[in-house]
C-alpha positions, -999 to 999 in steps of 0.1 A, spaced: 124 -273 141 147 -271 171 154 -234 181 188 -244 196 199 -258 163 191 -226 145 211 -207 170 240 -231 166 241 -225 128 239 -187 134 269 -189 157 287 -210 132 283 -182 105 252 -193 88 234 -160 85 202 -173 70 193 -200 95 158 -196 110 137 -215 134 103 -227 125 84 -253 144 68 -283 127 32 -282 115 1 -305 114 -21 -312 84 -54 -305 100 -73 -305 67 -63 -343 64 -66 -352 101 -101 -337 105 -113 -362 77 -100 -393 97 -131 -401 119 -132 -433 140 -161 -456 133 -172 -491 138 -146 -513 155 -121 -485 156 -133 -477 192 -124 -512 204 -93 -514 183 -76 -481 190 -90 -469 225 -66 -471 254 -58 -455 287 -24 -445 274 -8 -451 239 26 -446 225 35 -446 188 72 -446 180 105 -463 181 121 -476 213 155 -467 198 172 -500 206 208 -496 198 238 -520 196 256 -501 225 247 -526 253 261 -555 232 292 -535 221 300 -526 256 307 -563 263 340 -558 244 351 -529 266 370 -531 299 352 -525 333 364 -489 336 351 -481 301 318 -498 307 314 -478 341 322 -446 323 296 -450 296 270 -462 321 277 -431 342 272 -409 311 238 -426 305 226 -424 341 235 -387 345 218 -377 312 186 -395 323 177 -368 348 185 -338 325 160 -326 300 165 -298 274 202 -303 272 224 -331 260 260 -328 274 274 -355 251 285 -330 224 307 -314 251 322 -347 263 325 -370 233 356 -362 213 383 -377 190 402 -385 222 373 -404 236 368 -423 204 405 -433 204 402 -444 241 372 -467 232 389 -479 200 382 -517 199 376 -537 168 344 -555 179 330 -523 196 336 -503 165 321 -529 142 288 -531 162 284 -493 167 291 -486 130 262 -511 121 229 -494 114 205 -517 130 175 -499 114 187 -516 82 176 -549 95 183 -569 64 220 -559 63 249 -579 77 272 -564 103 300 -547 82 333 -565 80 352 -532 74 361 -517 107 363 -480 113 368 -461 146 335 -447 158 333 -411 151 324 -386 179 292 -377 159 281 -414 158 289 -420 193 271 -388 204 239 -399 186 240 -435 199 244 -423 235 213 -400 231 193 -429 215 203 -452 243 192 -427 270 159 -423 251 155 -461 251 161 -463 288 136 -436 296 109 -450 272 113 -485 287 111 -470 322 80 -450 315 61 -477 296 68 -503 324 58 -479 352 26 -467 334 17 -503 323 19 -516 360 -12 -493 367 -30 -487 334 -39 -502 301 -9 -491 278 -7 -498 241 26 -496 223 27 -491 184 62 -499 172 80 -522 147 96 -543 173 87 -556 208 113 -553 236 117 -582 261 123 -557 289 87 -546 287 60 -560 310 22 -557 311 15 -535 281 -1 -545 248 22 -546 218 2 -537 188 28 -537 160 31 -507 136 3 -483 129 -2 -465 96 7 -429 103 -19 -414 80 -49 -437 84 -46 -453 118 -24 -430 140 -50 -401 140 -76 -425 154 -51 -437 180 -43 -402 191 -80 -393 192 -93 -424 210 -65 -428 236 -72 -410 268 -35 -399 271 -8 -400 244 27 -404 257 59 -387 242 94 -390 254 116 -368 232 148 -382 216 174 -367 237 194 -351 208 164 -328 202 174 -301 227 145 -275 226 123 -287 197 87 -300 197 87 -334 181 62 -339 152 45 -367 172 34 -340 198 21 -316 171 2 -344 154 -13 -357 187 -27 -324 195 -38 -318 160 -60 -350 162 -78 -338 194 -56 -360 215 -44 -353 251 -6 -351 252 15 -362 281 52 -352 274 85 -343 288 90 -305 288 109 -289 259 118 -252 258 101 -245 224 67 -254 240 69 -220 258 57 -201 228 22 -213 229 17 -242 255 10 -242 292 10 -272 315 -25 -281 325 -40 -258 299 -34 -274 265 -5 -299 274 5 -321 303 42 -320 312 63 -343 332 99 -340 344 104 -375 358 88 -409 355 73 -405 388 57 -373 378 44 -388 346 27 -415 366 12 -389 390 -2 -368 361 -16 -400 345 -33 -408 378 -50 -374 380 -60 -370 344 -73 -405 339 -96 -399 368 -106 -364 357 -122 -367 323 -136 -331 321 -101 -316 327 -85 -340 304 -109 -333 275 -105 -295 282 -67 -299 276 -73 -319 244 -98 -294 231 -75 -264 239 -45 -281 224 -64 -286 191 -73 -249 190 -37 -240 197 -25 -262 168 -51 -247 145 -42 -212 153 -5 -214 153 8 -248 138 -15 -256 109 2 -259 76 -12 -228 60 -1 -207 91 34 -221 90 39 -219 53 28 -182 55 54 -176 83 80 -193 62 76 -170 32 75 -139 55 109 -150 72 124 -154 37 112 -120 26 88 -135 0 56 -121 13 47 -109 -23 43 -146 -33 15 -151 -8 -20 -150 -24 -37 -117 -14 -67 -137 1 -42 -155 25 -25 -124 38 
């Protein structure tokens, strides 16, 4: 679903690699209609559903020397202001992994914190460049999401739906997890703005969260990604930001201009219906594969 990944595979010799954006199940979402106490429970100025991508990197860095800590912090800070391109794959190498080789650092970074019931592994392996690359991207995403949420929550009602609270967050309402099929569509529809901050390892692609928000008649406030260029325009069917300050400025405007905000949400839904609904994308998939003859005649 990321056009840059498809191009990377092609450059690597995979001739049958194709790009296809993700899709929304509008047939299912159209049936999830808010009613009764849903309006009090799920309404908000701004909502965010998703992981904060807490990593073990900050703790692991405690075992590095000051120069190594400064180097990693510089990598994180410089990536924060760059959207659409993660430069870690160009920097992180076997040489860097050897430079950072430390028993406790390796142990913490090789521990998958998402598997919360597992103990930190006792077997110690050097952190691979691929693992370190992903962890750096997750840590930048964590920093960005915390910054955005705190900034917006200082001015507006912000609700966070995630499996874990973070002590660095202030002023927002932590709502725990939301069922993605029965509750998330109501949250997307009833929130005045729905926030997205893309995981930084996704270079060009549109995250599924964005597609689903718009497919549920929600207004999307998101960082810019190149693959949006196919069918989306800022201020028409999506709201883009390129910095935390711009995100706040856009929130200020659209939370005080209901007509404009609703127009964007309505236009986004129609765009998803036309280009990103499952029947549309499945048909495109068959056409890309040269299997048009398998598409039922009435659907062609």
